[in-house]
Residue, then its C-alpha position, 0 to 999 in steps of 0.5 A: m091629442t086628448e087636449l082637443q075640444w072637438g065635441d060639438a065640432e062640425f065634420t065636413g069630410y075626409y080625403w086621402d092626401s097623396e101629396l104628403k111624404d107618407p100616405a095620409l087620411v085627412i079629416r076636415v073638422k070646424p071645432s066650435k069657436s075656432t077655424f077650420q082644421e085638418l087632422i092628418c092621420f098617417w098610415a091609417t088602417n081599419l077605417n070604418l065609416n058608418l054614415n048614411y049619405l042619403d040622409q045627410v046634407g052638409s056637415l055632421r055635429t060631433w058628439a065626441v071625438t076620442f083618441e086612444s093610444l094603442p101599443e107601438g105608438r099607434w092611435r085609435v080615433l073615433f068620431d061619434f055623431a050621436g046616432q047619425g053614425s061614426v067614423e073610426f080608424e087607427c093610424n101611426s101618427l097624427a098632425i093637425r094643420s089649420v085650413l087658411g081661407a075656409 
């Protein structure tokens, strides 16, 4: 996960995917010079959304995205929008999938 170049990526939203085997929070991003991707976060907890939707129209540009390895194999993920808010959570495991046609 530390290899991902998601600084200056477009954060376009999130949703809960109920069709996967395990409960998952899905974050949609479009890294610069890449196609849309979804970060799938299984068994997400401690979700903290610090976003002002009244001031936002369209996607948010990330300043940095950090992935911190936690004890027992969990991850802490932070999307930092440089003064425009943040999204932070913990999860058991992560996966990435490309979004075709987006």
